[in-house]
N, C-alpha and C positions, 0 to 999 in steps of 0.2 A: 148393554146399559138400558136401553128402551125396549119395551115390548109393544108389539103392534105389527101392522102388515107393512112389509118392505114394498114401497111403490115405485121406487127408482133406486138403481144401483149404477154407480159411475164406472168408468173403465178401471179405475184404481181401487174398486171394491167398497167404496163409501156408499152407505145406505141411507136413503131417506125413508123414515118410517112415520106412518099415520097410525094414529090411535083415535077411535070415535069414542066421544062422550065419556072421557075418563076423568074429567075434573068437574065436580059439582059446585064447589064454592065459587070457582071462577065464573060460573053461568049467573051467580048472584050480584055480580058488580053493578052498581047503580050509576045512572047518569048523573045524579046529584054528585056522587064522590068523583066522578070523573071531571065535572065542571070545577069542583074545588081544587082538584089537581092541576087542571090547565090554568086556573087562576094564580095558584102558587108558583107554577112554572114562569108565567108571565111576570109576576111580581119579583121573582129571583133572577129573572133574565136567564134561565137555564134551559128552557125549552127550545125547540127547533120547530120553525115553520117550513114545510115544503111548499114552495111557491107554484102557482098555476092558476087557472081559471077557478078551480076547486081545489081547496088547501086541506092539508094534513097537519097535525101536530105530533111532534115526537117528544115524550116527557122521559125525563131520567134522573130527576134530583130524589132525594131520600124521603120526601113527604109523601105518605100514603094514607089518606084518610079512609077509614071505616073498611067498606067492602074491598077496596083494593089492598090494603093490608092484609086482609083474610086470604085474598087470592094469592098474595106473594107467599104466605105461610104455608098455603095448601101445596103449592108447587115445591117450594123448599130449595130453590136454587139461589145462588149468591147475588146475581145482578139481574134487574129486571128494567126493560125499557117498555113505555106504553105508546103504541101507535093509535091515533084516534082521528077519525074523519067523521065530519059532521054532514057530508053529502055523498051521494053515489058518484062514481067516477072520479073520485078526488085523486090528487096527484100523489104518487109514491116515489121511492127511490129508484123504480123501474128495475130492469134486470140487473142483479148483483150478487156477489158472494160475500160471505162474512169471514172475518179472520178468525173466529172462534165457533165452535159447535154451537148451535142455538136451538131451542125448543120454543116453538111457536104456539101459543094457547090461545084460542079464540075465546073472547068474553062475551061481547055484545055484537049482534048482526052476523052477516056472512062475509066471508072473505075467500078468495080463491088464490092459488099458486100455481104458476106454469113453470115447467122444468124443461130443461134442454131436450128431453125425449118427445116434447110435444104435448104431453098429457097436462090436464088442468085438474087440480084437486080442490074441492070446496070444503071449507072448514065452517062448521055450525059451532055455536056456543058449547064448550067443553071438549070440542075436538082439538087435537094437537098434531103438529109435524116436528119431527126431529130432523133438523138439517145440518149435516156435517159441515165443518169449515171447507171453504173452497168450491162448495157446490152452488152453482148459478140457480137462481130462482127469480122469478117476476111476480111481485104482489099485484093483485087485481081487486080493486075496490068496487063492490056492487051496491052498497047501501051503508048508511050511517054505521060505524062499527068502533069497537074497541079490541085491540089484539095486543096480547102481552107476548114479550119477547124474552126469554130467560137465557143466561149463560152462566158459567163459573168463571171466576176471575183466575 
């Protein structure tokens, strides 16, 4: 389904696939549109704040201003969650797995992911990781960032 470099394969043959610089429109997401999105999530009480000394937002309502809508359309999957951190070392969900296959596409800033094989992969804007359901990964925030997470319903 996804083309790129297989960077991790689980014991049950699930493959994590890395693709470098595959998404151009995603790289053009603006902080202005991200701030509009966060504001709407707060207004609608639909966003999630990950608590800690430094926090992150998870946005998932249907409001997609300007460049976020274009990024959603470029990737073309059904559901998109937006992970936003305004500082380095912001809190995340930590090591976890997802119930669905996800395509992580980096939009603004750098983000790293650690897998159970001990390797860490850094995503730059336009890079992506396909992570099959059930595969554990640990997101690592290094700087202010916007990461888009796509799945099919």
